[in-house]
ZADO-1210 file (C-alpha; in nm, 4 decimals, padded with zeros to 6 digits):
<atoms>
<atom x="-02.4094" y="-09.2354" z="00.9964" code="UNK" pos="1"/>
<atom x="-02.5196" y="-09.2555" z="00.6488" code="UNK" pos="2"/>
<atom x="-02.8560" y="-09.3605" z="00.5261" code="UNK" pos="3"/>
<atom x="-02.7096" y="-09.6332" z="00.3030" code="UNK" pos="4"/>
<atom x="-02.5828" y="-09.8258" z="00.6047" code="UNK" pos="5"/>
<atom x="-02.9411" y="-09.8887" z="00.7158" code="UNK" pos="6"/>
<atom x="-03.1142" y="-09.9058" z="00.3768" code="UNK" pos="7"/>
<atom x="-02.9002" y="-10.1782" z="00.2141" code="UNK" pos="8"/>
<atom x="-02.9330" y="-10.4305" z="00.5024" code="UNK" pos="9"/>
<atom x="-03.3064" y="-10.3541" z="00.5286" code="UNK" pos="10"/>
<atom x="-03.3439" y="-10.4040" z="00.1517" code="UNK" pos="11"/>
<atom x="-03.1590" y="-10.7426" z="00.1658" code="UNK" pos="12"/>
<atom x="-03.3743" y="-10.8524" z="00.4611" code="UNK" pos="13"/>
<atom x="-03.6906" y="-10.7497" z="00.2724" code="UNK" pos="14"/>
<atom x="-03.5796" y="-10.9503" z="-00.0341" code="UNK" pos="15"/>
<atom x="-03.5204" y="-11.2595" z="00.1818" code="UNK" pos="16"/>
<atom x="-03.8650" y="-11.2234" z="00.3384" code="UNK" pos="17"/>
<atom x="-04.0288" y="-11.1924" z="-00.0048" code="UNK" pos="18"/>
<atom x="-03.8489" y="-11.5041" z="-00.1338" code="UNK" pos="19"/>
<atom x="-03.9495" y="-11.7026" z="00.1776" code="UNK" pos="20"/>
<atom x="-04.3114" y="-11.5879" z="00.1475" code="UNK" pos="21"/>
<atom x="-04.3215" y="-11.6802" z="-00.2219" code="UNK" pos="22"/>
<atom x="-04.1820" y="-12.0248" z="-00.1453" code="UNK" pos="23"/>
<atom x="-04.4121" y="-12.0806" z="00.1522" code="UNK" pos="24"/>
<atom x="-04.7374" y="-11.9814" z="-00.0132" code="UNK" pos="25"/>
<atom x="-04.6897" y="-12.0255" z="-00.3900" code="UNK" pos="26"/>
<atom x="-04.3909" y="-12.2381" z="-00.4918" code="UNK" pos="27"/>
<atom x="-04.4408" y="-12.5090" z="-00.2300" code="UNK" pos="28"/>
<atom x="-04.7991" y="-12.5798" z="-00.3355" code="UNK" pos="29"/>
<atom x="-04.6963" y="-12.5815" z="-00.7018" code="UNK" pos="30"/>
<atom x="-04.4122" y="-12.8315" z="-00.6365" code="UNK" pos="31"/>
<atom x="-04.6469" y="-13.0564" z="-00.4360" code="UNK" pos="32"/>
<atom x="-04.9054" y="-13.0542" z="-00.7190" code="UNK" pos="33"/>
<atom x="-04.6414" y="-13.1462" z="-00.9785" code="UNK" pos="34"/>
<atom x="-04.5103" y="-13.4383" z="-00.7685" code="UNK" pos="35"/>
<atom x="-04.8602" y="-13.5652" z="-00.6999" code="UNK" pos="36"/>
<atom x="-04.9300" y="-13.5601" z="-01.0740" code="UNK" pos="37"/>
<atom x="-04.6131" y="-13.7597" z="-01.1387" code="UNK" pos="38"/>
<atom x="-04.7105" y="-14.0087" z="-00.8695" code="UNK" pos="39"/>
<atom x="-05.0454" y="-14.0610" z="-01.0409" code="UNK" pos="40"/>
<atom x="-04.8708" y="-14.1482" z="-01.3682" code="UNK" pos="41"/>
<atom x="-04.8350" y="-14.5221" z="-01.4214" code="UNK" pos="42"/>
<atom x="-04.4782" y="-14.6522" z="-01.3947" code="UNK" pos="43"/>
<atom x="-04.2880" y="-14.3241" z="-01.4051" code="UNK" pos="44"/>
<atom x="-04.0557" y="-14.4363" z="-01.1267" code="UNK" pos="45"/>
<atom x="-03.9784" y="-14.7652" z="-01.3010" code="UNK" pos="46"/>
<atom x="-03.8961" y="-14.5777" z="-01.6215" code="UNK" pos="47"/>
<atom x="-03.6567" y="-14.3481" z="-01.4342" code="UNK" pos="48"/>
<atom x="-03.4917" y="-14.6323" z="-01.2426" code="UNK" pos="49"/>
<atom x="-03.4752" y="-14.8859" z="-01.5265" code="UNK" pos="50"/>
<atom x="-03.0960" y="-14.8506" z="-01.5803" code="UNK" pos="51"/>
<atom x="-03.0355" y="-14.9034" z="-01.2090" code="UNK" pos="52"/>
<atom x="-03.2657" y="-15.2065" z="-01.2020" code="UNK" pos="53"/>
<atom x="-03.0882" y="-15.3560" z="-01.5045" code="UNK" pos="54"/>
<atom x="-02.7474" y="-15.3062" z="-01.3428" code="UNK" pos="55"/>
<atom x="-02.8613" y="-15.4718" z="-01.0198" code="UNK" pos="56"/>
<atom x="-03.0116" y="-15.7621" z="-01.2157" code="UNK" pos="57"/>
<atom x="-02.6868" y="-15.8147" z="-01.4099" code="UNK" pos="58"/>
<atom x="-02.4754" y="-15.8086" z="-01.0954" code="UNK" pos="59"/>
<atom x="-02.7061" y="-16.0480" z="-00.9119" code="UNK" pos="60"/>
<atom x="-02.7025" y="-16.2856" z="-01.2091" code="UNK" pos="61"/>
<atom x="-02.3211" y="-16.2868" z="-01.2105" code="UNK" pos="62"/>
<atom x="-02.3028" y="-16.3395" z="-00.8323" code="UNK" pos="63"/>
<atom x="-02.5583" y="-16.6209" z="-00.8403" code="UNK" pos="64"/>
<atom x="-02.3785" y="-16.7903" z="-01.1289" code="UNK" pos="65"/>
<atom x="-02.0474" y="-16.7746" z="-00.9424" code="UNK" pos="66"/>
<atom x="-02.2137" y="-16.9121" z="-00.6282" code="UNK" pos="67"/>
<atom x="-02.3816" y="-17.1920" z="-00.8229" code="UNK" pos="68"/>
<atom x="-02.0526" y="-17.2915" z="-00.9874" code="UNK" pos="69"/>
<atom x="-01.8639" y="-17.2969" z="-00.6575" code="UNK" pos="70"/>
<atom x="-02.1484" y="-17.4746" z="-00.4758" code="UNK" pos="71"/>
<atom x="-02.1871" y="-17.7578" z="-00.7256" code="UNK" pos="72"/>
<atom x="-01.8091" y="-17.7896" z="-00.7563" code="UNK" pos="73"/>
<atom x="-01.7730" y="-17.8278" z="-00.3808" code="UNK" pos="74"/>
<atom x="-02.0658" y="-18.0719" z="-00.3636" code="UNK" pos="75"/>
<atom x="-01.9000" y="-18.2910" z="-00.6270" code="UNK" pos="76"/>
<atom x="-01.5716" y="-18.2840" z="-00.4396" code="UNK" pos="77"/>
<atom x="-01.7431" y="-18.3665" z="-00.1101" code="UNK" pos="78"/>
<atom x="-01.9258" y="-18.6562" z="-00.2755" code="UNK" pos="79"/>
<atom x="-01.5979" y="-18.7966" z="-00.4061" code="UNK" pos="80"/>
<atom x="-01.4406" y="-18.7605" z="-00.0621" code="UNK" pos="81"/>
<atom x="-01.7422" y="-18.9249" z="00.1009" code="UNK" pos="82"/>
<atom x="-01.7073" y="-19.2250" z="-00.1296" code="UNK" pos="83"/>
<atom x="-01.3459" y="-19.2591" z="-00.0187" code="UNK" pos="84"/>
<atom x="-01.4513" y="-19.2489" z="00.3483" code="UNK" pos="85"/>
<atom x="-01.6949" y="-19.5391" z="00.3146" code="UNK" pos="86"/>
<atom x="-01.5463" y="-19.8180" z="00.5342" code="UNK" pos="87"/>
<atom x="-01.7080" y="-20.0846" z="00.3177" code="UNK" pos="88"/>
<atom x="-01.5024" y="-19.9836" z="00.0122" code="UNK" pos="89"/>
<atom x="-01.1915" y="-20.1636" z="00.1344" code="UNK" pos="90"/>
<atom x="-01.3916" y="-20.4737" z="00.2293" code="UNK" pos="91"/>
<atom x="-01.5447" y="-20.4833" z="-00.1186" code="UNK" pos="92"/>
<atom x="-01.2032" y="-20.4411" z="-00.2780" code="UNK" pos="93"/>
<atom x="-01.0508" y="-20.7158" z="-00.0611" code="UNK" pos="94"/>
<atom x="-01.3389" y="-20.9514" z="-00.1418" code="UNK" pos="95"/>
<atom x="-01.3028" y="-20.8760" z="-00.5121" code="UNK" pos="96"/>
<atom x="-00.9273" y="-20.9477" z="-00.5000" code="UNK" pos="97"/>
<atom x="-00.9814" y="-21.2652" z="-00.2901" code="UNK" pos="98"/>
<atom x="-00.7568" y="-21.1177" z="-00.0214" code="UNK" pos="99"/>
<atom x="-00.9077" y="-21.2908" z="00.2802" code="UNK" pos="100"/>
<atom x="-00.6613" y="-21.1559" z="00.5346" code="UNK" pos="101"/>
<atom x="-00.7342" y="-20.7946" z="00.4411" code="UNK" pos="102"/>
<atom x="-01.1031" y="-20.8771" z="00.4328" code="UNK" pos="103"/>
<atom x="-01.0937" y="-21.0083" z="00.7884" code="UNK" pos="104"/>
<atom x="-00.8845" y="-20.7130" z="00.9166" code="UNK" pos="105"/>
<atom x="-01.1160" y="-20.4581" z="00.7566" code="UNK" pos="106"/>
<atom x="-01.4261" y="-20.6392" z="00.8830" code="UNK" pos="107"/>
<atom x="-01.2878" y="-20.6508" z="01.2377" code="UNK" pos="108"/>
<atom x="-01.1871" y="-20.2845" z="01.2196" code="UNK" pos="109"/>
<atom x="-01.5351" y="-20.1852" z="01.1001" code="UNK" pos="110"/>
<atom x="-01.7001" y="-20.3845" z="01.3790" code="UNK" pos="111"/>
<atom x="-01.4691" y="-20.2203" z="01.6343" code="UNK" pos="112"/>
<atom x="-01.5500" y="-19.8758" z="01.4957" code="UNK" pos="113"/>
<atom x="-01.1997" y="-19.8213" z="01.3582" code="UNK" pos="114"/>
<atom x="-01.2925" y="-19.8424" z="00.9891" code="UNK" pos="115"/>
<atom x="-01.2829" y="-19.4656" z="00.9421" code="UNK" pos="116"/>
<atom x="-00.9493" y="-19.4419" z="01.1209" code="UNK" pos="117"/>
<atom x="-00.7858" y="-19.7202" z="00.9220" code="UNK" pos="118"/>
<atom x="-00.9138" y="-19.5669" z="00.6005" code="UNK" pos="119"/>
<atom x="-00.7026" y="-19.2556" z="00.6584" code="UNK" pos="120"/>
<atom x="-00.3787" y="-19.4361" z="00.7392" code="UNK" pos="121"/>
<atom x="-00.1595" y="-19.4525" z="00.4352" code="UNK" pos="122"/>
<atom x="00.1980" y="-19.5811" z="00.4605" code="UNK" pos="123"/>
<atom x="00.3220" y="-19.3238" z="00.2103" code="UNK" pos="124"/>
<atom x="00.1692" y="-19.0256" z="00.3916" code="UNK" pos="125"/>
<atom x="00.1852" y="-19.1501" z="00.7508" code="UNK" pos="126"/>
<atom x="00.3992" y="-18.9471" z="00.9854" code="UNK" pos="127"/>
<atom x="00.7175" y="-19.1147" z="01.0869" code="UNK" pos="128"/>
<atom x="00.7975" y="-19.1289" z="01.4521" code="UNK" pos="129"/>
<atom x="01.1112" y="-18.9423" z="01.5532" code="UNK" pos="130"/>
<atom x="01.4131" y="-19.1577" z="01.6285" code="UNK" pos="131"/>
<atom x="01.5343" y="-19.1344" z="01.9862" code="UNK" pos="132"/>
<atom x="01.8839" y="-19.2302" z="02.0830" code="UNK" pos="133"/>
<atom x="01.9174" y="-19.4473" z="02.3866" code="UNK" pos="134"/>
<atom x="02.2423" y="-19.5100" z="02.5550" code="UNK" pos="135"/>
<atom x="02.2601" y="-19.8743" z="02.6381" code="UNK" pos="136"/>
<atom x="01.9820" y="-20.0856" z="02.7780" code="UNK" pos="137"/>
<atom x="01.7024" y="-19.9278" z="02.9723" code="UNK" pos="138"/>
<atom x="01.6734" y="-20.2405" z="03.1897" code="UNK" pos="139"/>
<atom x="01.9470" y="-20.2858" z="03.4432" code="UNK" pos="140"/>
<atom x="02.0769" y="-20.6336" z="03.4832" code="UNK" pos="141"/>
<atom x="01.9444" y="-20.8582" z="03.7580" code="UNK" pos="142"/>
<atom x="02.1937" y="-20.9567" z="04.0213" code="UNK" pos="143"/>
<atom x="02.3314" y="-21.2957" z="03.9570" code="UNK" pos="144"/>
<atom x="02.2249" y="-21.3080" z="03.5916" code="UNK" pos="145"/>
<atom x="02.4409" y="-21.2017" z="03.3021" code="UNK" pos="146"/>
</atoms>
């Protein structure tokens, strides 16, 4: 076997050991000192991260604005719907129009707890019952009667 087969791997191993020793005893302490000096500086991290902070602030502002717009829009819609659900609205309208029959029906429905139910019934939007075909009378005749 040749000498170069043992010398080259030993030389590479020796170089790796030298690099590791330099890092362990010299470079590591130097890197730690530099980072500690940067940590002692006032606001260096904020300066480095300022673009990121600005981007996050802009995105949060946009998200909060969109949430605020949707929230207040839905609150306004719910308020309008709540005004329509007030059972006293129809009584007030009937009293204003001097429609005493409607006034009495609405008052009775409110007292019976049906005011909210009657408020949702609308003849234009009410579901129509399906028509069923019946063949003849369901009641059979009584004997002796025609």
